[in-house]
VOVEXTI-927997 format. One line per 8 residues: number of its first residue (from 1); their letters; for each residue y negated, z, x negated of N, C-alpha, C. Coordinates in steps of 0.02 Angstrom, whole numbers, always signed. Layout:
N
NUM = A = Y:Z:X:Y:Z:X:Y:Z:X; ... $
//
This chain:
261
1 = AAGPALDP = +172:-1033:+2054:+131:-1005:+2000:+176:-982:+1943; +151:-990:+1883:+191:-970:+1825:+196:-894:+1821; +253:-870:+1799:+263:-799:+1792:+229:-772:+1731; +235:-707:+1719:+203:-677:+1660:+232:-707:+1595; +190:-712:+1545:+212:-739:+1481:+266:-695:+1450; +316:-726:+1423:+370:-689:+1391:+351:-671:+1320; +371:-611:+1300:+359:-588:+1232:+420:-609:+1190; +411:-655:+1143:+468:-678:+1102:+504:-621:+1067 $
9 = DEVFAAFD = +466:-570:+1046:+496:-514:+1012:+546:-478:+1057; +528:-470:+1121:+572:-436:+1168:+631:-481:+1187; +618:-546:+1194:+670:-592:+1214:+727:-594:+1163; +708:-596:+1099:+758:-604:+1046:+782:-538:+1017; +755:-482:+1039:+772:-417:+1010:+847:-404:+1013; +878:-420:+1070:+949:-406:+1079:+993:-449:+1034; +965:-502:+1005:+1004:-548:+964:+985:-544:+890; +947:-493:+872:+923:-487:+804:+981:-475:+756 $
17 = PLVPPEWV = +993:-520:+707:+1048:-511:+661:+1039:-452:+613; +979:-425:+610:+966:-369:+565:+977:-301:+599; +994:-302:+663:+1004:-240:+700:+1075:-238:+728; +1117:-192:+703:+1102:-143:+651:+1106:-176:+582; +1071:-147:+532:+1070:-177:+465:+1129:-157:+423; +1190:-167:+449:+1250:-143:+416:+1263:-177:+349; +1244:-241:+344:+1260:-279:+284:+1204:-278:+232; +1150:-243:+247:+1092:-242:+202:+1100:-186:+151 $
25 = RDPVHLAR = +1090:-202:+88:+1099:-153:+34:+1048:-97:+38; +985:-113:+54:+932:-62:+57:+895:-69:+123; +922:-40:+177:+891:-48:+243:+822:-15:+248; +809:+36:+207:+743:+68:+208:+691:+19:+183; +706:-15:+128:+660:-65:+100:+651:-123:+149; +705:-142:+183:+701:-196:+232:+651:-178:+288; +658:-117:+315:+614:-96:+369:+541:-95:+346; +529:-70:+286:+461:-68:+259:+433:-138:+249 $
33 = TLRARGFP = +475:-184:+225:+453:-253:+212:+436:-288:+278; +477:-278:+329:+464:-309:+394:+397:-285:+421; +384:-221:+414:+320:-194:+439:+261:-223:+400; +269:-228:+334:+215:-255:+293:+202:-328:+308; +254:-365:+327:+246:-436:+342:+222:-450:+413; +208:-397:+451:+179:-406:+517:+228:-402:+574; +285:-370:+564:+335:-363:+617:+351:-289:+629; +301:-250:+653:+311:-178:+659:+366:-158:+709 $
41 = RRAQRVAE = +371:-194:+765:+422:-175:+814:+492:-190:+789; +498:-246:+755:+564:-263:+726:+582:-212:+672; +533:-193:+632:+545:-142:+580:+568:-77:+612; +538:-58:+667:+557:+4:+701:+629:+0:+727; +647:-58:+755:+716:-66:+780:+766:-61:+724; +750:-93:+668:+795:-90:+610:+802:-17:+587; +747:+18:+581:+749:+88:+558:+790:+131:+605; +781:+123:+669:+817:+164:+718:+892:+150:+718 $
49 = AIASPVER = +911:+91:+694:+982:+71:+695:+1018:+85:+630; +984:+113:+580:+1016:+128:+516:+1069:+182:+526; +1129:+171:+501:+1185:+216:+513:+1177:+283:+475; +1155:+280:+413:+1148:+340:+373:+1090:+383:+399; +1103:+446:+418:+1049:+488:+443:+992:+497:+392; +1010:+502:+328:+958:+511:+276:+914:+449:+272; +945:+391:+268:+906:+329:+264:+868:+316:+328; +897:+333:+385:+862:+323:+449:+799:+366:+452 $
57 = ETALGLLA = +806:+430:+436:+748:+474:+438:+695:+452:+387; +718:+430:+329:+672:+406:+277:+633:+345:+302; +669:+297:+330:+637:+236:+354:+587:+251:+410; +608:+293:+457:+563:+311:+512:+501:+347:+486; +510:+390:+436:+453:+426:+408:+405:+380:+372; +431:+333:+333:+388:+288:+296:+351:+240:+343; +385:+219:+396:+351:+176:+445:+296:+215:+481; +309:+277:+499:+258:+318:+532:+198:+329:+485 $
65 = AAEKKPLT = +211:+338:+422:+156:+346:+373:+115:+283:+370; +148:+225:+370:+112:+161:+368:+70:+151:+431; +92:+180:+487:+55:+174:+549:+3:+230:+556; -7:+268:+502:-56:+322:+501:-41:+376:+553; +24:+396:+554:+47:+450:+596:+77:+504:+551; +34:+541:+515:+59:+586:+462:+105:+642:+487; +92:+669:+545:+135:+724:+569:+205:+700:+584; +209:+642:+618:+275:+612:+632:+310:+594:+567 $
73 = ARRHLERA = +272:+564:+521:+301:+544:+457:+328:+604:+419; +289:+657:+417:+311:+717:+380:+374:+746:+411; +378:+748:+476:+437:+775:+510:+500:+737:+490; +497:+671:+492:+555:+629:+475:+573:+637:+401; +523:+636:+357:+538:+639:+285:+565:+707:+265; +539:+760:+294:+565:+827:+279:+636:+834:+304; +651:+803:+361:+719:+804:+387:+766:+767:+339; +744:+711:+312:+785:+674:+264:+800:+717:+202 $
81 = LELDPDAR = +750:+754:+178:+760:+797:+120:+804:+857:+136; +802:+881:+198:+847:+935:+218:+919:+911:+215; +930:+848:+236:+997:+819:+235:+1020:+803:+165; +973:+782:+122:+990:+764:+53:+929:+778:+8; +930:+835:-27:+874:+853:-71:+860:+801:-126; +908:+756:-138:+899:+705:-190:+875:+638:-161; +854:+638:-98:+830:+576:-66:+763:+557:-96; +764:+513:-146:+704:+498:-185:+649:+464:-144 $
89 = DARAGLVR = +668:+416:-101:+617:+382:-62:+582:+429:-14; +621:+476:+14:+591:+525:+60:+543:+570:+22; +563:+592:-37:+519:+635:-77:+456:+596:-98; +465:+533:-117:+407:+492:-137:+359:+484:-78; +387:+475:-18:+345:+468:+41:+305:+532:+55; +338:+589:+45:+303:+653:+55:+249:+664:+2; +262:+641:-59:+212:+646:-112:+149:+608:-91; +158:+548:-63:+100:+509:-41:+63:+545:+15 $
97 = LQRRSLLK = +101:+572:+63:+71:+606:+120:+32:+668:+99; +59:+704:+50:+29:+768:+31:-7:+765:-36; -33:+706:-50:-69:+695:-113:-123:+747:-125; -167:+757:-76:-223:+803:-85:-198:+874:-99; -149:+896:-61:-123:+964:-69:-89:+972:-137; -53:+921:-159:-21:+924:-225:-73:+927:-281; -126:+888:-274:-178:+888:-326:-214:+955:-329; -220:+988:-272:-253:+1054:-270:-206:+1110:-291 $
105 = GDASTRSL = -141:+1095:-295:-92:+1145:-313:-77:+1195:-258; -83:+1173:-196:-70:+1217:-139:+1:+1246:-142; +6:+1309:-125:+71:+1343:-126:+121:+1309:-80; +96:+1279:-25:+140:+1248:+24:+178:+1188:-5; +153:+1160:-61:+185:+1101:-90:+224:+1118:-153; +233:+1183:-167:+265:+1203:-230:+336:+1175:-235; +375:+1182:-181:+444:+1158:-184:+447:+1082:-192; +400:+1048:-160:+397:+975:-167:+380:+956:-239 $
113 = AEGLDERQ = +332:+990:-268:+311:+975:-337:+367:+989:-387; +406:+1041:-374:+460:+1059:-420:+517:+1009:-420; +521:+969:-366:+577:+922:-361:+559:+851:-381; +500:+840:-411:+479:+772:-428:+518:+745:-487; +534:+680:-485:+565:+648:-543:+510:+622:-590; +530:+591:-645:+481:+570:-696:+430:+520:-668; +453:+474:-626:+408:+423:-599:+358:+454:-551; +382:+500:-510:+337:+534:-463:+286:+577:-501 $
121 = EAVLAGWR = +310:+610:-555:+265:+650:-597:+211:+606:-628; +231:+545:-649:+182:+499:-681:+127:+480:-632; +147:+465:-570:+97:+446:-519:+51:+505:-504; +79:+564:-498:+38:+624:-484:-10:+636:-542; +14:+630:-604:-30:+638:-662:-83:+584:-663; -65:+523:-641:-113:+469:-638:-168:+482:-588; -149:+510:-530:-200:+528:-480:-249:+579:-509; -220:+629:-545:-263:+681:-574:-312:+651:-624 $
129 = AEEAGDWQ = -287:+607:-667:-329:+576:-718:-383:+532:-685; -364:+495:-634:-412:+452:-599:-467:+494:-567; -447:+548:-534:-495:+591:-500:-544:+622:-550; -519:+636:-610:-562:+666:-662:-601:+613:-701; -587:+549:-687:-620:+496:-725:-597:+494:-798; -537:+520:-811:-510:+521:-879:-469:+457:-890; -505:+404:-907:-472:+339:-912:-426:+334:-972; -440:+372:-1025:-395:+372:-1083:-328:+402:-1064 $
137 = ALRALDAA = -329:+457:-1026:-267:+488:-1004:-229:+442:-957; -266:+408:-913:-233:+362:-867:-203:+303:-905; -239:+279:-955:-212:+224:-995:-147:+245:-1030; -145:+307:-1053:-85:+332:-1087:-24:+335:-1041; -36:+336:-976:+19:+338:-927:+42:+268:-906; +11:+216:-934:+23:+149:-909:+96:+128:-911; +131:+143:-965:+202:+124:-971:+244:+160:-919; +229:+224:-908:+267:+263:-858:+253:+236:-788 $
145 = LAAVPPGN = +191:+217:-775:+173:+190:-709:+206:+122:-699; +210:+83:-752:+242:+17:-748:+317:+23:-733; +346:+81:-748:+418:+91:-737:+435:+108:-665; +384:+119:-623:+397:+133:-551:+416:+67:-518; +478:+59:-495:+501:-7:-472:+469:-28:-406; +469:-93:-392:+437:-120:-331:+462:-89:-266; +525:-70:-262:+551:-43:-200:+532:+29:-187; +505:+63:-237:+487:+133:-231:+424:+140:-188 $
153 = PLNPDAVR = +423:+188:-140:+363:+196:-99:+299:+211:-139; +307:+236:-201:+249:+251:-242:+228:+192:-286; +265:+136:-283:+247:+79:-325:+176:+54:-314; +153:+46:-251:+84:+23:-241:+33:+69:-274; +45:+134:-270:-1:+182:-301:+0:+175:-377; +60:+165:-404:+67:+157:-477:+29:+96:-501; +37:+40:-465:+3:-22:-485:-73:-14:-480; -96:+17:-426:-168:+27:-417:-197:+71:-472 $
161 = LQVSWRLA = -158:+120:-495:-180:+161:-551:-184:+121:-615; -136:+75:-625:-139:+31:-683:-202:-12:-682; -219:-35:-622:-279:-76:-615:-342:-33:-625; -340:+29:-601:-399:+72:-602:-427:+81:-672; -385:+98:-721:-412:+110:-788:-434:+45:-820; -401:-10:-804:-420:-75:-832:-491:-95:-809; -504:-86:-746:-570:-104:-720:-623:-55:-744; -603:+8:-752:-651:+58:-776:-671:+45:-849 $
169 = EGGAELAR = -623:+24:-889:-638:+10:-960:-678:-54:-967; -667:-102:-922:-706:-163:-922:-679:-216:-970; -708:-275:-965:-687:-330:-1007:-647:-381:-968; -658:-445:-985:-626:-499:-948:-550:-499:-955; -524:-482:-1015:-452:-483:-1025:-417:-431:-982; -443:-370:-981:-413:-318:-939:-421:-335:-865; -475:-367:-848:-485:-388:-778:-433:-440:-758; -418:-487:-803:-367:-537:-788:-298:-504:-782 $
177 = ESVALIDR = -285:-454:-823:-222:-417:-816:-219:-383:-748; -276:-359:-725:-279:-326:-659:-262:-375:-603; -290:-436:-608:-275:-487:-558:-200:-501:-556; -169:-507:-615:-97:-520:-619:-56:-463:-588; -77:-402:-600:-42:-344:-571:-46:-345:-495; -105:-359:-469:-113:-359:-396:-76:-418:-365; -73:-473:-400:-37:-531:-374:+38:-517:-366; +65:-471:-405:+135:-452:-397:+142:-400:-341 $
185 = LYPVSQSA = +89:-361:-330:+92:-309:-279:+79:-335:-208; +31:-379:-200:+8:-397:-133:+63:-427:-88; +108:-470:-113:+160:-496:-68:+202:-441:-36; +205:-383:-69:+243:-327:-42:+199:-283:+2; +139:-268:-22:+95:-222:+14:+61:-254:+74; +42:-318:+67:+5:-353:+120:-55:-312:+144; -88:-280:+96:-142:-234:+113:-210:-264:+96; -257:-257:+143:-325:-280:+130:-357:-242:+72 $
193 = VDLVLRAR = -336:-180:+62:-361:-140:+6:-347:-176:-59; -287:-205:-65:-268:-239:-127:-304:-305:-134; -320:-338:-79:-359:-399:-83:-429:-385:-108; -459:-332:-83:-527:-314:-106:-524:-295:-181; -472:-259:-200:-464:-241:-271:-455:-304:-314; -418:-352:-288:-408:-415:-325:-475:-452:-332; -514:-453:-279:-580:-486:-282:-624:-453:-334; -622:-387:-336:-662:-351:-386:-640:-369:-457 $
201 = AAAAAGDE = -573:-373:-466:-547:-391:-532:-565:-463:-551; -560:-508:-502:-577:-578:-515:-650:-585:-535; -693:-548:-500:-765:-550:-516:-777:-523:-587; -741:-470:-605:-749:-441:-672:-723:-488:-726; -675:-531:-707:-648:-580:-754:-693:-641:-759; -745:-644:-718:-791:-700:-719:-771:-758:-675; -721:-746:-632:-697:-799:-586:-726:-786:-517; -790:-805:-508:-824:-790:-445:-793:-827:-385 $
209 = VAALVTLF = -768:-888:-397:-738:-926:-343:-675:-890:-317; -633:-867:-363:-573:-830:-343:-592:-767:-306; -646:-734:-328:-668:-674:-294:-688:-689:-222; -726:-742:-212:-748:-761:-144:-689:-779:-100; -643:-820:-126:-585:-841:-87:-544:-780:-66; -535:-734:-113:-496:-673:-98:-531:-630:-46; -597:-626:-50:-634:-586:-2:-631:-617:+68; -632:-683:+73:-624:-715:+138:-556:-698:+168 $
217 = EAAARLQP = -505:-698:+125:-438:-680:+149:-436:-607:+172; -470:-564:+134:-473:-494:+153:-510:-485:+219; -565:-521:+227:-604:-516:+289:-563:-537:+349; -523:-590:+341:-480:-613:+396:-428:-561:+413; -405:-524:+363:-353:-474:+375:-382:-408:+400; -444:-394:+383:-474:-330:+400:-486:-320:+474; -506:-373:+510:-525:-366:+580:-575:-308:+586; -637:-319:+564:-686:-264:+555:-692:-215:+612 $
225 = KRADLSIV = -683:-235:+674:-692:-188:+729:-643:-130:+726; -585:-142:+692:-535:-89:+686:-525:-68:+613; -564:-97:+569:-552:-86:+498:-578:-18:+474; -549:+4:+420:-575:+62:+384:-642:+42:+354; -695:+76:+375:-762:+57:+353:-771:+63:+277; -732:+107:+246:-738:+114:+173:-713:+51:+138; -662:+18:+167:-637:-44:+138:-689:-99:+145; -720:-102:+204:-773:-152:+216:-830:-140:+167 $
233 = ARALEVVE = -848:-77:+156:-902:-61:+109:-885:-84:+39; -822:-74:+18:-802:-95:-49:-804:-171:-55; -784:-206:-1:-786:-279:-2:-858:-303:-8; -903:-271:+28:-974:-290:+24:-1003:-277:-46; -980:-224:-78:-1002:-209:-146:-983:-266:-193; -923:-294:-184:-901:-350:-226:-946:-410:-213; -960:-423:-149:-1004:-479:-131:-1071:-472:-166; -1100:-412:-163:-1166:-400:-193:-1164:-405:-269 $
241 = SLPEGTAH = -1105:-393:-299:-1101:-395:-372:-1098:-466:-400; -1085:-515:-357:-1079:-584:-381:-1148:-612:-399; -1152:-654:-449:-1216:-684:-469:-1249:-719:-410; -1315:-716:-406:-1352:-745:-350:-1337:-819:-340; -1324:-854:-393:-1312:-926:-386:-1243:-945:-363; -1201:-896:-349:-1131:-909:-331:-1126:-928:-257; -1115:-992:-243:-1101:-1016:-175:-1139:-977:-122; -1206:-985:-122:-1249:-945:-78:-1227:-948:-5 $
249 = GAREKLRA = -1213:-1007:+20:-1193:-1014:+90:-1129:-976:+105; -1080:-981:+59:-1017:-946:+69:-1027:-870:+66; -1070:-848:+21:-1085:-776:+16:-1114:-750:+81; -1162:-786:+110:-1193:-764:+172:-1144:-763:+230; -1102:-815:+232:-1051:-818:+285:-1002:-760:+279; -983:-745:+217:-936:-690:+205:-969:-623:+222; -1031:-614:+202:-1067:-552:+218:-1070:-541:+293; -1085:-594:+330:-1089:-589:+403:-1021:-573:+433 $
257 = KLQAG = -969:-602:+405:-901:-591:+431:-880:-519:+420; -896:-492:+362:-878:-422:+347:-918:-373:+389; -980:-390:+405:-1023:-345:+443:-1015:-352:+518; -977:-401:+540:-968:-413:+612:-936:-352:+645; -959:-339:+705:-929:-285:+744:-953:-217:+721 $
//
């Protein structure tokens, strides 16, 4: 009888050329990218093998945040900042984790808020403007948000804020700009949230076919039985917003796929 199936990840783990990531310029970004591309265990091994204590704690914290383990993430990121108060990626990760508290001005986040750099300040101001529905203020932050580089943990938030005011203001041209912004973000984020946002932008641009194709991709990635129901709801909203004559059969198939489970 055949033995138990071998796990390729475990078989090749000992021979992984990325562990330890001694030759990699930015091992934190590498670990995050591996996780986003669907290799969470490999990402964890890379993070655990990082020589620099600051970068190791930062990587472990950002991976824990991506796995929706906020307490573990916060512990690692705060440890990184204890070791190096100028650890920007660690501070950016904490800003994401403590977004609600920062927006409310909680005293517990005062020291974190005082240490923000210009890019982190721009994202925080963008969140405030978005929450208030102040699209003019958010639009005024666009250049500052665009300056948040792709490797920064806050880059996805910055891009989504750029998209937010464009879709709120409306118009096909701004919608097409939104699609282009998300197309640069998605290869890094690999997030169903961004696919649904892209579908919404494509629909606003009048490209219903692109919206449907993007929603099918999102549905395949969502795995509804484990998905965030709010994301599924947003995807269904886009489906319902499409003109009735748009590929009726495909719309019904997509609706059923999103509602499955």
